[in-house]
C-alpha positions as CSV (number, residue, x, y, z in Angstrom):
1,A,2.8,8.1,-13.5
2,S,1.5,11.5,-13.0
3,G,-2.3,10.5,-11.8
4,A,-0.5,8.0,-9.3
5,I,1.4,11.0,-7.9
6,A,-2.3,12.8,-7.6
7,G,-3.4,9.7,-5.8
8,V,-0.4,9.9,-3.5
9,M,-0.9,13.4,-2.5
10,G,-4.3,13.1,-1.8
11,A,-4.1,10.0,0.5
12,Y,-1.2,11.9,2.1
13,I,-3.6,15.1,2.4
14,I,-6.1,12.9,4.1
15,R,-4.2,10.6,6.3
16,F,-2.1,13.6,7.8
17,P,-4.5,16.7,6.9
18,N,-2.3,19.0,9.8
19,A,1.3,17.9,8.3
20,Q,4.0,20.2,8.0
21,I,6.7,20.3,5.3
22,R,10.2,21.8,6.3
23,T,10.9,23.6,2.7
24,L,14.0,25.2,1.4
25,V,14.0,28.8,0.6
26,F,16.4,31.0,-0.4
27,L,15.6,34.8,0.7
28,G,18.9,36.6,-1.1
29,P,21.9,35.7,0.5
30,F,19.9,33.7,3.4
31,I,18.6,30.4,3.5
32,V,15.6,29.7,5.7
33,F,13.8,26.6,6.6
34,P,10.0,27.1,7.5
35,N,7.5,24.5,7.9
36,I,5.0,25.3,5.3
37,P,1.5,23.1,5.6
38,A,1.2,20.3,3.0
39,M,-2.1,22.0,2.2
40,F,-0.5,24.7,0.7
41,F,1.7,22.3,-1.9
42,L,-1.3,20.9,-2.7
43,G,-3.0,24.0,-3.4
44,I,-0.3,25.2,-5.7
45,W,-0.2,21.9,-7.8
46,F,-4.0,22.1,-7.9
47,I,-4.3,25.6,-9.2
48,Q,-1.0,24.5,-11.5
49,Q,-3.2,21.7,-13.1
50,A,-6.4,24.0,-13.9
51,L,-4.1,26.5,-15.1
52,Y,-2.6,24.2,-17.9
53,G,-6.1,22.5,-18.8
54,I,-7.1,25.6,-19.2
55,A,-4.2,26.8,-21.1
56,S,-4.5,23.2,-23.5
57,L,-7.8,23.9,-24.5
58,N,-6.6,26.6,-26.9
59,V,-3.8,24.8,-28.4
60,P,-5.4,23.6,-32.0
61,T,-4.8,19.9,-32.7
62,N,-5.1,18.3,-36.1
63,I,-7.3,15.5,-36.8
64,G,-5.4,12.5,-35.7
65,M,-2.9,14.6,-33.4
66,E,-3.1,14.7,-29.9
67,S,-2.7,18.2,-28.2
68,G,0.4,17.1,-25.7
69,G,-1.1,14.1,-24.4
70,I,-1.6,15.1,-20.5
71,A,-4.8,14.8,-19.2
72,Y,-4.5,18.0,-16.8
73,W,-8.0,17.5,-15.9
74,A,-7.9,14.1,-14.7
75,H,-5.1,15.0,-12.2
76,A,-7.4,17.5,-10.8
77,G,-10.2,16.1,-10.9
78,G,-8.5,12.9,-9.2
C-alpha cells in the first residue's frame, strides 16, 4: 500500500508541478492556513523515507527474521 502512495504522490507532482496545498498550521494560540507547495511535502516525505532506510541498515537481524518488513528504499526509489 505504501508503494502505491509513493506512486500517487509522484504522479501528482508530474501532473500538477506547481500545486499549492492549503495546510492547517498551529502557531501557539493562532491558527493559520498557508498555501505550501506540494513539492515541499514530497521532499519531506522523501527525506523521511531515506532517513528510515538508513536507520534500518543498523537494525541487527536474526537468520530467518526480517528487520521490520518495510522497504524504505523501494519507496524512495519509486
